N, CA, C and O atoms as a GROMACS GRO file, in nm:
protein
  608
    1UNK      N    1  13.222  13.183  10.128
    1UNK     CA    2  13.108  13.231  10.195
    1UNK      C    3  12.989  13.184  10.075
    1UNK      O    4  13.003  13.234   9.963
    2UNK      N    5  12.880  13.094  10.097
    2UNK     CA    6  12.722  13.072  10.033
    2UNK      C    7  12.651  13.209  10.082
    2UNK      O    8  12.661  13.294  10.170
    3UNK      N    9  12.575  13.178   9.972
    3UNK     CA   10  12.408  13.262  10.000
    3UNK      C   11  12.330  13.152   9.983
    3UNK      O   12  12.343  13.091   9.877
    4UNK      N   13  12.228  13.099  10.089
    4UNK     CA   14  12.167  12.985  10.004
    4UNK      C   15  11.954  13.054  10.100
    4UNK      O   16  11.916  13.145  10.173
    5UNK      N   17  11.900  12.950  10.037
    5UNK     CA   18  11.759  13.017  10.037
    5UNK      C   19  11.655  12.903  10.063
    5UNK      O   20  11.647  12.795  10.004
    6UNK      N   21  11.554  12.966  10.193
    6UNK     CA   22  11.441  12.795  10.216
    6UNK      C   23  11.345  12.818  10.092
    6UNK      O   24  11.339  12.914  10.014
    7UNK      N   25  11.267  12.696  10.097
    7UNK     CA   26  11.146  12.684  10.055
    7UNK      C   27  11.068  12.809  10.066
    7UNK      O   28  10.995  12.837   9.971
    8UNK      N   29  11.073  12.888  10.168
    8UNK     CA   30  10.968  13.045  10.198
    8UNK      C   31  11.026  13.130  10.101
    8UNK      O   32  10.960  13.203  10.026
    9UNK      N   33  11.159  13.121  10.101
    9UNK     CA   34  11.236  13.255   9.965
    9UNK      C   35  11.347  13.304  10.079
    9UNK      O   36  11.444  13.363  10.032
   10UNK      N   37  11.343  13.284  10.246
   10UNK     CA   38  11.434  13.339  10.295
   10UNK      C   39  11.544  13.322  10.223
   10UNK      O   40  11.556  13.252  10.122
   11UNK      N   41  11.625  13.389  10.276
   11UNK     CA   42  11.743  13.426  10.216
   11UNK      C   43  11.887  13.408  10.274
   11UNK      O   44  11.953  13.498  10.222
   12UNK      N   45  11.953  13.350  10.342
   12UNK     CA   46  12.044  13.335  10.470
   12UNK      C   47  12.228  13.302  10.430
   12UNK      O   48  12.236  13.218  10.341
   13UNK      N   49  12.327  13.339  10.466
   13UNK     CA   50  12.430  13.298  10.400
   13UNK      C   51  12.505  13.244  10.541
   13UNK      O   52  12.448  13.270  10.646
   14UNK      N   53  12.610  13.181  10.545
   14UNK     CA   54  12.691  13.066  10.578
   14UNK      C   55  12.816  12.985  10.519
   14UNK      O   56  12.868  12.991  10.407
   15UNK      N   57  12.843  12.917  10.617
   15UNK     CA   58  13.000  12.818  10.515
   15UNK      C   59  12.965  12.708  10.482
   15UNK      O   60  13.049  12.638  10.424
   16UNK      N   61  12.805  12.642  10.513
   16UNK     CA   62  12.787  12.532  10.482
   16UNK      C   63  12.619  12.546  10.426
   16UNK      O   64  12.528  12.620  10.461
   17UNK      N   65  12.628  12.439  10.323
   17UNK     CA   66  12.484  12.514  10.273
   17UNK      C   67  12.373  12.340  10.395
   17UNK      O   68  12.399  12.220  10.404
   18UNK      N   69  12.278  12.414  10.448
   18UNK     CA   70  12.206  12.298  10.540
   18UNK      C   71  12.119  12.177  10.462
   18UNK      O   72  12.108  12.156  10.342
   19UNK      N   73  12.082  12.130  10.538
   19UNK     CA   74  12.022  12.034  10.460
   19UNK      C   75  11.851  12.085  10.432
   19UNK      O   76  11.781  12.129  10.524
   20UNK      N   77  11.811  12.071  10.313
   20UNK     CA   78  11.689  12.114  10.222
   20UNK      C   79  11.727  12.248  10.224
   20UNK      O   80  11.628  12.322  10.234
   21UNK      N   81  11.836  12.308  10.218
   21UNK     CA   82  11.842  12.460  10.160
   21UNK      C   83  11.873  12.451  10.016
   21UNK      O   84  11.912  12.339   9.982
   22UNK      N   85  11.867  12.528   9.935
   22UNK     CA   86  11.873  12.565   9.782
   22UNK      C   87  12.003  12.652   9.769
   22UNK      O   88  11.983  12.769   9.801
   23UNK      N   89  12.147  12.620   9.724
   23UNK     CA   90  12.238  12.743   9.722
   23UNK      C   91  12.174  12.805   9.650
   23UNK      O   92  12.083  12.770   9.574
   24UNK      N   93  12.242  12.960   9.681
   24UNK     CA   94  12.173  13.043   9.577
   24UNK      C   95  12.331  13.128   9.501
   24UNK      O   96  12.317  13.149   9.381
   25UNK      N   97  12.381  13.144   9.523
   25UNK     CA   98  12.529  13.204   9.500
   25UNK      C   99  12.699  13.138   9.614
   25UNK      O  100  12.669  13.042   9.685
   26UNK      N  101  12.769  13.159   9.620
   26UNK     CA  102  12.864  13.150   9.638
   26UNK      C  103  13.025  13.232   9.592
   26UNK      O  104  13.069  13.214   9.479
   27UNK      N  105  13.106  13.326   9.698
   27UNK     CA  106  13.194  13.383   9.664
   27UNK      C  107  13.251  13.458   9.778
   27UNK      O  108  13.218  13.437   9.894
   28UNK      N  109  13.321  13.528   9.747
   28UNK     CA  110  13.399  13.582   9.888
   28UNK      C  111  13.302  13.709   9.970
   28UNK      O  112  13.251  13.808   9.920
   29UNK      N  113  13.302  13.669  10.091
   29UNK     CA  114  13.150  13.741  10.173
   29UNK      C  115  13.170  13.866  10.178
   29UNK      O  116  13.059  13.903  10.215
   30UNK      N  117  13.236  13.964  10.166
   30UNK     CA  118  13.161  14.089  10.140
   30UNK      C  119  13.084  14.149   9.971
   30UNK      O  120  13.001  14.237   9.945
   31UNK      N  121  13.155  14.056   9.890
   31UNK     CA  122  13.074  14.113   9.782
   31UNK      C  123  12.971  14.014   9.746
   31UNK      O  124  12.898  14.047   9.653
   32UNK      N  125  12.942  13.858   9.819
   32UNK     CA  126  12.860  13.812   9.840
   32UNK      C  127  12.745  13.903   9.842
   32UNK      O  128  12.683  13.957   9.750
   33UNK      N  129  12.727  13.906   9.991
   33UNK     CA  130  12.661  14.016  10.087
   33UNK      C  131  12.570  14.160  10.008
   33UNK      O  132  12.449  14.183  10.002
   34UNK      N  133  12.651  14.211   9.972
   34UNK     CA  134  12.614  14.345   9.898
   34UNK      C  135  12.566  14.330   9.758
   34UNK      O  136  12.511  14.427   9.706
   35UNK      N  137  12.588  14.159   9.656
   35UNK     CA  138  12.550  14.185   9.550
   35UNK      C  139  12.412  14.124   9.592
   35UNK      O  140  12.314  14.182   9.544
   36UNK      N  141  12.387  14.012   9.676
   36UNK     CA  142  12.241  13.965   9.713
   36UNK      C  143  12.210  14.034   9.762
   36UNK      O  144  12.089  14.024   9.745
   37UNK      N  145  12.232  14.152   9.851
   37UNK     CA  146  12.119  14.202   9.890
   37UNK      C  147  12.059  14.331   9.849
   37UNK      O  148  11.964  14.392   9.900
   38UNK      N  149  12.160  14.372   9.711
   38UNK     CA  150  12.143  14.447   9.622
   38UNK      C  151  12.009  14.401   9.554
   38UNK      O  152  11.912  14.476   9.556
   39UNK      N  153  12.006  14.312   9.511
   39UNK     CA  154  11.934  14.196   9.412
   39UNK      C  155  11.812  14.137   9.494
   39UNK      O  156  11.728  14.094   9.414
   40UNK      N  157  11.775  14.122   9.622
   40UNK     CA  158  11.700  14.074   9.712
   40UNK      C  159  11.596  14.170   9.736
   40UNK      O  160  11.616  14.292   9.740
   41UNK      N  161  11.484  14.114   9.750
   41UNK     CA  162  11.368  14.203   9.810
   41UNK      C  163  11.400  14.220   9.988
   41UNK      O  164  11.469  14.148  10.060
   42UNK      N  165  11.350  14.298  10.009
   42UNK     CA  166  11.390  14.336  10.160
   42UNK      C  167  11.225  14.296  10.255
   42UNK      O  168  11.122  14.362  10.242
   43UNK      N  169  11.237  14.214  10.315
   43UNK     CA  170  11.146  14.215  10.394
   43UNK      C  171  11.075  14.334  10.460
   43UNK      O  172  11.141  14.437  10.473
   44UNK      N  173  10.934  14.330  10.506
   44UNK     CA  174  10.866  14.440  10.547
   44UNK      C  175  10.785  14.356  10.654
   44UNK      O  176  10.784  14.233  10.659
   45UNK      N  177  10.705  14.458  10.754
   45UNK     CA  178  10.651  14.372  10.864
   45UNK      C  179  10.699  14.276  10.921
   45UNK      O  180  10.821  14.284  10.936
   46UNK      N  181  10.639  14.166  10.969
   46UNK     CA  182  10.714  14.028  10.977
   46UNK      C  183  10.871  13.987  10.923
   46UNK      O  184  10.966  13.956  10.994
   47UNK      N  185  10.868  13.993  10.827
   47UNK     CA  186  10.986  13.961  10.761
   47UNK      C  187  11.104  14.107  10.826
   47UNK      O  188  11.227  14.105  10.830
   48UNK      N  189  11.054  14.168  10.849
   48UNK     CA  190  11.175  14.312  10.782
   48UNK      C  191  11.294  14.265  10.845
   48UNK      O  192  11.293  14.205  10.952
   49UNK      N  193  11.418  14.298  10.763
   49UNK     CA  194  11.540  14.275  10.779
   49UNK      C  195  11.603  14.141  10.777
   49UNK      O  196  11.712  14.106  10.820
   50UNK      N  197  11.488  14.058  10.701
   50UNK     CA  198  11.482  13.936  10.592
   50UNK      C  199  11.526  13.944  10.494
   50UNK      O  200  11.452  14.021  10.432
   51UNK      N  201  11.630  13.905  10.411
   51UNK     CA  202  11.614  13.909  10.220
   51UNK      C  203  11.498  13.757  10.171
   51UNK      O  204  11.465  13.643  10.203
   52UNK      N  205  11.483  13.844  10.094
   52UNK     CA  206  11.376  13.754  10.016
   52UNK      C  207  11.414  13.692   9.927
   52UNK      O  208  11.511  13.756   9.889
   53UNK      N  209  11.404  13.604   9.862
   53UNK     CA  210  11.399  13.547   9.682
   53UNK      C  211  11.242  13.628   9.605
   53UNK      O  212  11.126  13.592   9.626
   54UNK      N  213  11.274  13.706   9.543
   54UNK     CA  214  11.128  13.815   9.516
   54UNK      C  215  11.036  13.697   9.448
   54UNK      O  216  11.097  13.597   9.410
   55UNK      N  217  10.892  13.702   9.430
   55UNK     CA  218  10.834  13.633   9.381
   55UNK      C  219  10.819  13.464   9.522
   55UNK      O  220  10.700  13.431   9.523
   56UNK      N  221  10.865  13.413   9.577
   56UNK     CA  222  10.864  13.284   9.652
   56UNK      C  223  10.769  13.296   9.739
   56UNK      O  224  10.679  13.213   9.745
   57UNK      N  225  10.777  13.440   9.847
   57UNK     CA  226  10.694  13.385   9.960
   57UNK      C  227  10.549  13.400   9.928
   57UNK      O  228  10.453  13.377  10.002
   58UNK      N  229  10.549  13.436   9.817
   58UNK     CA  230  10.394  13.444   9.770
   58UNK      C  231  10.340  13.351   9.659
   58UNK      O  232  10.234  13.387   9.608
   59UNK      N  233  10.378  13.274   9.628
   59UNK     CA  234  10.409  13.193   9.532
   59UNK      C  235  10.271  13.092   9.534
   59UNK      O  236  10.244  13.063   9.650
   60UNK      N  237  10.187  13.038   9.447
   60UNK     CA  238  10.079  12.972   9.506
   60UNK      C  239  10.122  12.797   9.535
   60UNK      O  240  10.080  12.714   9.615
   61UNK      N  241  10.222  12.793   9.431
   61UNK     CA  242  10.269  12.623   9.493
   61UNK      C  243  10.435  12.635   9.452
   61UNK      O  244  10.507  12.731   9.426
   62UNK      N  245  10.459  12.472   9.463
   62UNK     CA  246  10.614  12.510   9.417
   62UNK      C  247  10.677  12.461   9.330
   62UNK      O  248  10.790  12.413   9.332
   63UNK      N  249  10.570  12.475   9.208
   63UNK     CA  250  10.588  12.475   9.090
   63UNK      C  251  10.659  12.668   9.103
   63UNK      O  252  10.778  12.700   9.095
   64UNK      N  253  10.579  12.733   9.117
   64UNK     CA  254  10.524  12.891   9.111
   64UNK      C  255  10.666  12.930   9.195
   64UNK      O  256  10.734  13.013   9.133
   65UNK      N  257  10.712  12.895   9.298
   65UNK     CA  258  10.826  12.893   9.366
   65UNK      C  259  10.946  12.842   9.309
   65UNK      O  260  11.048  12.903   9.342
   66UNK      N  261  10.958  12.770   9.251
   66UNK     CA  262  11.028  12.715   9.158
   66UNK      C  263  11.111  12.832   9.012
   66UNK      O  264  11.214  12.881   8.967
   67UNK      N  265  10.958  12.818   8.999
   67UNK     CA  266  10.958  12.962   8.836
   67UNK      C  267  11.041  13.082   8.887
   67UNK      O  268  11.135  13.128   8.822
   68UNK      N  269  10.997  13.131   9.012
   68UNK     CA  270  11.010  13.232   9.064
   68UNK      C  271  11.162  13.236   9.082
   68UNK      O  272  11.219  13.323   9.017
   69UNK      N  273  11.240  13.153   9.162
   69UNK     CA  274  11.402  13.139   9.171
   69UNK      C  275  11.448  13.049   9.097
   69UNK      O  276  11.516  12.966   9.158
   70UNK      N  277  11.433  13.028   8.966
   70UNK     CA  278  11.477  13.021   8.864
   70UNK      C  279  11.488  13.154   8.756
   70UNK      O  280  11.573  13.168   8.668
   71UNK      N  281  11.375  13.250   8.792
   71UNK     CA  282  11.386  13.358   8.711
   71UNK      C  283  11.452  13.489   8.738
   71UNK      O  284  11.456  13.590   8.667
   72UNK      N  285  11.532  13.452   8.919
   72UNK     CA  286  11.553  13.537   9.012
   72UNK      C  287  11.700  13.520   8.942
   72UNK      O  288  11.755  13.602   8.867
   73UNK      N  289  11.736  13.426   8.974
   73UNK     CA  290  11.888  13.377   8.952
   73UNK      C  291  11.927  13.384   8.857
   73UNK      O  292  12.050  13.397   8.851
   74UNK      N  293  11.848  13.380   8.727
   74UNK     CA  294  11.910  13.419   8.575
   74UNK      C  295  11.911  13.566   8.584
   74UNK      O  296  12.014  13.614   8.539
   75UNK      N  297  11.819  13.662   8.634
   75UNK     CA  298  11.858  13.812   8.642
   75UNK      C  299  12.014  13.789   8.731
   75UNK      O  300  12.128  13.814   8.693
   76UNK      N  301  11.968  13.733   8.857
   76UNK     CA  302  12.104  13.748   8.908
   76UNK      C  303  12.249  13.722   8.847
   76UNK      O  304  12.345  13.792   8.880
   77UNK      N  305  12.258  13.622   8.760
   77UNK     CA  306  12.375  13.577   8.690
   77UNK      C  307  12.432  13.702   8.628
   77UNK      O  308  12.552  13.718   8.608
   78UNK      N  309  12.358  13.770   8.606
   78UNK     CA  310  12.417  13.935   8.531
   78UNK      C  311  12.528  13.980   8.576
   78UNK      O  312  12.612  14.036   8.505
   79UNK      N  313  12.545  13.949   8.760
   79UNK     CA  314  12.590  14.069   8.833
   79UNK      C  315  12.696  14.033   8.787
   79UNK      O  316  12.722  13.945   8.705
   80UNK      N  317  12.784  14.137   8.865
   80UNK     CA  318  12.934  14.149   8.863
   80UNK      C  319  13.054  13.983   8.844
   80UNK      O  320  13.011  13.874   8.883
   81UNK      N  321  13.115  13.989   8.818
   81UNK     CA  322  13.168  13.862   8.787
   81UNK      C  323  13.215  13.849   8.936
   81UNK      O  324  13.212  13.949   9.008
   82UNK      N  325  13.259  13.731   8.984
   82UNK     CA  326  13.314  13.659   9.124
   82UNK      C  327  13.256  13.658   9.168
   82UNK      O  328  13.281  13.692   9.283
   83UNK      N  329  13.101  13.619   9.135
   83UNK     CA  330  13.014  13.531   9.235
   83UNK      C  331  12.988  13.383   9.171
   83UNK      O  332  13.024  13.404   9.055
   84UNK      N  333  12.960  13.289   9.174
   84UNK     CA  334  12.947  13.162   9.126
   84UNK      C  335  12.771  13.163   9.176
   84UNK      O  336  12.744  13.168   9.296
   85UNK      N  337  12.680  13.158   9.089
   85UNK     CA  338  12.536  13.148   9.122
   85UNK      C  339  12.486  13.022   9.116
   85UNK      O  340  12.562  12.940   9.064
   86UNK      N  341  12.348  12.967   9.165
   86UNK     CA  342  12.304  12.835   9.188
   86UNK      C  343  12.275  12.786   9.084
   86UNK      O  344  12.240  12.868   8.998
   87UNK      N  345  12.274  12.666   9.052
   87UNK     CA  346  12.220  12.551   8.888
   87UNK      C  347  12.099  12.599   8.790
   87UNK      O  348  12.070  12.566   8.675
   88UNK      N  349  12.029  12.710   8.901
   88UNK     CA  350  11.919  12.699   8.814
   88UNK      C  351  11.938  12.904   8.707
   88UNK      O  352  11.868  12.971   8.631
   89UNK      N  353  12.061  12.918   8.766
   89UNK     CA  354  12.078  13.032   8.720
   89UNK      C  355  12.090  13.025   8.544
   89UNK      O  356  12.067  13.128   8.482
   90UNK      N  357  12.122  12.912   8.479
   90UNK     CA  358  12.135  12.888   8.361
   90UNK      C  359  11.992  12.889   8.278
   90UNK      O  360  11.991  12.924   8.161
   91UNK      N  361  11.894  12.855   8.335
   91UNK     CA  362  11.759  12.839   8.269
   91UNK      C  363  11.751  12.940   8.212
   91UNK      O  364  11.804  13.045   8.247
   92UNK      N  365  11.677  12.922   8.104
   92UNK     CA  366  11.647  13.003   8.028
   92UNK      C  367  11.454  13.013   8.024
   92UNK      O  368  11.359  12.938   8.004
   93UNK      N  369  11.478  13.146   8.056
   93UNK     CA  370  11.373  13.202   8.064
   93UNK      C  371  11.229  13.163   8.055
   93UNK      O  372  11.147  13.191   8.143
   94UNK      N  373  11.202  13.095   7.943
   94UNK     CA  374  11.097  13.038   7.866
   94UNK      C  375  11.038  12.922   7.932
   94UNK      O  376  10.922  12.883   7.921
   95UNK      N  377  11.121  12.879   7.992
   95UNK     CA  378  11.105  12.731   8.036
   95UNK      C  379  11.079  12.723   8.197
   95UNK      O  380  11.106  12.822   8.265
   96UNK      N  381  11.035  12.622   8.249
   96UNK     CA  382  11.049  12.586   8.363
   96UNK      C  383  11.191  12.545   8.380
   96UNK      O  384  11.233  12.482   8.282
   97UNK      N  385  11.271  12.561   8.468
   97UNK     CA  386  11.426  12.552   8.500
   97UNK      C  387  11.452  12.398   8.548
   97UNK      O  388  11.552  12.332   8.519
   98UNK      N  389  11.345  12.355   8.626
   98UNK     CA  390  11.332  12.180   8.624
   98UNK      C  391  11.326  12.112   8.516
   98UNK      O  392  11.356  11.992   8.523
   99UNK      N  393  11.282  12.172   8.376
   99UNK     CA  394  11.276  12.094   8.248
   99UNK      C  395  11.414  12.093   8.162
   99UNK      O  396  11.430  12.053   8.046
  100UNK      N  397  11.505  12.146   8.247
  100UNK     CA  398  11.675  12.222   8.096
  100UNK      C  399  11.712  12.058   8.142
  100UNK      O  400  11.742  12.009   8.251
  101UNK      N  401  11.692  11.996   7.991
  101UNK     CA  402  11.809  11.891   7.987
  101UNK      C  403  11.939  11.874   8.029
  101UNK      O  404  11.989  11.761   8.032
  102UNK      N  405  12.017  12.002   8.074
  102UNK     CA  406  12.153  11.976   8.085
  102UNK      C  407  12.118  11.895   8.239
  102UNK      O  408  12.194  11.808   8.280
  103UNK      N  409  12.046  11.918   8.283
  103UNK     CA  410  11.994  11.888   8.458
  103UNK      C  411  11.988  11.712   8.414
  103UNK      O  412  11.981  11.661   8.302
  104UNK      N  413  11.993  11.658   8.533
  104UNK     CA  414  11.940  11.464   8.516
  104UNK      C  415  11.846  11.465   8.457
  104UNK      O  416  11.813  11.443   8.340
  105UNK      N  417  11.774  11.508   8.604
  105UNK     CA  418  11.598  11.508   8.594
  105UNK      C  419  11.542  11.611   8.716
  105UNK      O  420  11.592  11.646   8.824
  106UNK      N  421  11.446  11.636   8.666
  106UNK     CA  422  11.340  11.737   8.754
  106UNK      C  423  11.268  11.661   8.838
  106UNK      O  424  11.204  11.566   8.793
  107UNK      N  425  11.268  11.686   8.948
  107UNK     CA  426  11.158  11.629   9.025
  107UNK      C  427  10.989  11.662   9.059
  107UNK      O  428  10.970  11.776   9.104
  108UNK      N  429  10.894  11.596   9.046
  108UNK     CA  430  10.762  11.716   9.033
  108UNK      C  431  10.652  11.617   9.202
  108UNK      O  432  10.659  11.522   9.279
  109UNK      N  433  10.567  11.735   9.165
  109UNK     CA  434  10.505  11.689   9.333
  109UNK      C  435  10.383  11.632   9.251
  109UNK      O  436  10.324  11.685   9.157
  110UNK      N  437  10.365  11.532   9.302
  110UNK     CA  438  10.252  11.457   9.290
  110UNK      C  439  10.156  11.411   9.443
  110UNK      O  440  10.221  11.337   9.516
  111UNK      N  441  10.053  11.437   9.482
  111UNK     CA  442   9.977  11.444   9.602
  111UNK      C  443  10.029  11.436   9.692
  111UNK      O  444  10.022  11.354   9.784
  112UNK      N  445  10.119  11.564   9.668
  112UNK     CA  446  10.173  11.601   9.834
  112UNK      C  447  10.280  11.545   9.833
  112UNK      O  448  10.355  11.592   9.919
  113UNK      N  449  10.329  11.454   9.766
  113UNK     CA  450  10.482  11.406   9.776
  113UNK      C  451  10.552  11.436   9.716
  113UNK      O  452  10.510  11.484   9.611
  114UNK      N  453  10.692  11.430   9.733
  114UNK     CA  454  10.788  11.455   9.639
  114UNK      C  455  10.821  11.367   9.559
  114UNK      O  456  10.907  11.314   9.629
  115UNK      N  457  10.820  11.303   9.458
  115UNK     CA  458  10.855  11.203   9.362
  115UNK      C  459  10.948  11.199   9.237
  115UNK      O  460  10.948  11.312   9.188
  116UNK      N  461  11.008  11.135   9.182
  116UNK     CA  462  11.103  11.162   9.066
  116UNK      C  463  11.082  11.110   8.952
  116UNK      O  464  11.033  11.000   8.926
  117UNK      N  465  11.128  11.210   8.868
  117UNK     CA  466  11.025  11.136   8.715
  117UNK      C  467  11.053  10.968   8.688
  117UNK      O  468  11.040  10.889   8.781
  118UNK      N  469  11.081  10.935   8.590
  118UNK     CA  470  11.012  10.788   8.551
  118UNK      C  471  11.136  10.719   8.491
  118UNK      O  472  11.123  10.620   8.420
  119UNK      N  473  11.271  10.780   8.524
  119UNK     CA  474  11.385  10.772   8.442
  119UNK      C  475  11.471  10.677   8.596
  119UNK      O  476  11.523  10.732   8.693
  120UNK      N  477  11.453  10.474   8.560
  120UNK     CA  478  11.521  10.406   8.682
  120UNK      C  479  11.666  10.475   8.730
  120UNK      O  480  11.690  10.503   8.847
  121UNK      N  481  11.722  10.489   8.660
  121UNK     CA  482  11.872  10.520   8.743
  121UNK      C  483  11.850  10.650   8.831
  121UNK      O  484  11.950  10.662   8.902
  122UNK      N  485  11.758  10.752   8.855
  122UNK     CA  486  11.785  10.848   8.903
  122UNK      C  487  11.661  10.802   9.003
  122UNK      O  488  11.651  10.839   9.120
  123UNK      N  489  11.583  10.727   8.945
  123UNK     CA  490  11.507  10.634   9.088
  123UNK      C  491  11.589  10.581   9.230
  123UNK      O  492  11.590  10.592   9.353
  124UNK      N  493  11.654  10.517   9.122
  124UNK     CA  494  11.754  10.437   9.253
  124UNK      C  495  11.844  10.478   9.292
  124UNK      O  496  11.900  10.396   9.365
  125UNK      N  497  11.937  10.639   9.277
  125UNK     CA  498  11.965  10.679   9.329
  125UNK      C  499  11.922  10.753   9.466
  125UNK      O  500  11.969  10.737   9.579
  126UNK      N  501  11.814  10.841   9.420
  126UNK     CA  502  11.749  10.857   9.521
  126UNK      C  503  11.680  10.827   9.617
  126UNK      O  504  11.651  10.906   9.706
  127UNK      N  505  11.635  10.681   9.610
  127UNK     CA  506  11.628  10.568   9.689
  127UNK      C  507  11.741  10.502   9.756
  127UNK      O  508  11.739  10.433   9.858
  128UNK      N  509  11.829  10.531   9.689
  128UNK     CA  510  11.947  10.526   9.787
  128UNK      C  511  11.984  10.626   9.913
  128UNK      O  512  12.036  10.606  10.022
  129UNK      N  513  11.939  10.725   9.855
  129UNK     CA  514  11.993  10.837   9.939
  129UNK      C  515  11.878  10.831  10.045
  129UNK      O  516  11.898  10.893  10.150
  130UNK      N  517  11.778  10.775  10.031
  130UNK     CA  518  11.663  10.749  10.154
  130UNK      C  519  11.615  10.853  10.207
  130UNK      O  520  11.592  10.864  10.328
  131UNK      N  521  11.589  10.958  10.102
  131UNK     CA  522  11.528  11.082  10.162
  131UNK      C  523  11.442  11.155  10.037
  131UNK      O  524  11.450  11.114   9.921
  132UNK      N  525  11.355  11.274  10.079
  132UNK     CA  526  11.227  11.276   9.948
  132UNK      C  527  11.340  11.404   9.896
  132UNK      O  528  11.448  11.428   9.948
  133UNK      N  529  11.286  11.466   9.796
  133UNK     CA  530  11.407  11.584   9.776
  133UNK      C  531  11.272  11.668   9.741
  133UNK      O  532  11.175  11.627   9.678
  134UNK      N  533  11.298  11.844   9.820
  134UNK     CA  534  11.209  11.869   9.768
  134UNK      C  535  11.188  11.928   9.636
  134UNK      O  536  11.274  11.898   9.554
  135UNK      N  537  11.088  12.008   9.594
  135UNK     CA  538  10.940  11.981   9.415
  135UNK      C  539  11.109  12.125   9.380
  135UNK      O  540  11.162  12.113   9.269
  136UNK      N  541  11.144  12.191   9.436
  136UNK     CA  542  11.269  12.232   9.306
  136UNK      C  543  11.404  12.211   9.364
  136UNK      O  544  11.460  12.310   9.412
  137UNK      N  545  11.447  12.129   9.366
  137UNK     CA  546  11.569  12.107   9.390
  137UNK      C  547  11.564  11.992   9.285
  137UNK      O  548  11.467  11.922   9.253
  138UNK      N  549  11.696  11.988   9.238
  138UNK     CA  550  11.671  11.875   9.063
  138UNK      C  551  11.765  11.744   9.137
  138UNK      O  552  11.836  11.761   9.236
  139UNK      N  553  11.747  11.604   9.062
  139UNK     CA  554  11.812  11.490   9.080
  139UNK      C  555  11.969  11.521   9.092
  139UNK      O  556  12.048  11.476   9.175
  140UNK      N  557  12.000  11.628   8.965
  140UNK     CA  558  12.147  11.692   8.967
  140UNK      C  559  12.207  11.690   9.130
  140UNK      O  560  12.291  11.614   9.179
  141UNK      N  561  12.145  11.781   9.180
  141UNK     CA  562  12.194  11.815   9.366
  141UNK      C  563  12.177  11.668   9.457
  141UNK      O  564  12.249  11.644   9.554
  142UNK      N  565  12.088  11.592   9.417
  142UNK     CA  566  12.107  11.463   9.450
  142UNK      C  567  12.213  11.390   9.455
  142UNK      O  568  12.271  11.345   9.553
  143UNK      N  569  12.244  11.377   9.310
  143UNK     CA  570  12.350  11.341   9.282
  143UNK      C  571  12.494  11.343   9.278
  143UNK      O  572  12.585  11.268   9.243
  144UNK      N  573  12.473  11.500   9.344
  144UNK     CA  574  12.613  11.565   9.389
  144UNK      C  575  12.638  11.525   9.543
  144UNK      O  576  12.747  11.519   9.600
  145UNK      N  577  12.553  11.507   9.578
  145UNK     CA  578  12.544  11.484   9.749
  145UNK      C  579  12.563  11.326   9.718
  145UNK      O  580  12.624  11.274   9.811
  146UNK      N  581  12.535  11.251   9.633
  146UNK     CA  582  12.543  11.104   9.678
  146UNK      C  583  12.728  11.074   9.661
  146UNK      O  584  12.811  11.006   9.722
  147UNK      N  585  12.731  11.150   9.566
  147UNK     CA  586  12.924  11.176   9.562
  147UNK      C  587  12.994  11.215   9.626
  147UNK      O  588  13.114  11.192   9.611
  148UNK      N  589  12.949  11.287   9.721
  148UNK     CA  590  12.999  11.361   9.858
  148UNK      C  591  13.042  11.264   9.922
  148UNK      O  592  13.154  11.233   9.963
  149UNK      N  593  12.870  11.187   9.931
  149UNK     CA  594  12.862  11.108  10.092
  149UNK      C  595  12.957  10.972  10.053
  149UNK      O  596  12.983  10.900  10.149
  150UNK      N  597  13.008  10.934   9.931
  150UNK     CA  598  13.039  10.860   9.860
  150UNK      C  599  13.194  10.868   9.918
  150UNK      O  600  13.244  10.789   9.999
  151UNK      N  601  13.289  11.036   9.825
  151UNK     CA  602  13.345  11.025   9.917
  151UNK      C  603  13.375  11.041  10.014
  151UNK      O  604  13.494  11.073  10.021
  152UNK      N  605  13.318  11.035  10.118
  152UNK     CA  606  13.360  11.040  10.317
  152UNK      C  607  13.365  10.917  10.366
  152UNK      O  608  13.389  10.899  10.485
   0.00000   0.00000   0.00000
């Protein structure tokens, strides 16, 4: 089973990663639900009964949402073994997780449109996918999607 979140910070569980969702973690269903529930923020008011990534719902912009998600995943990665956490989990706390050198390239928000950085290979890859990449999803995820697409 997997846990994933949306740009709003809402965390959900399922067997497949929906389009535009961000992978949080994967593992055995009972342990995944228990650990994610213990580490997530529990919604109040209109979001009562929902699990949320702390800091994301109230973040001012996409960069702040990415920072909040990266810091939360890094903290979650310290949880008991047996779960595999999302790609930003290893990002150092003092850097924007999107600029981590191990990732292919970050995507940046410019004028309301999500665009890739200046590396031509990644630009061609994303152009071939024919879709925009959400502000805090890395080109690495897009590359993985392309590989899966080519496999099928």
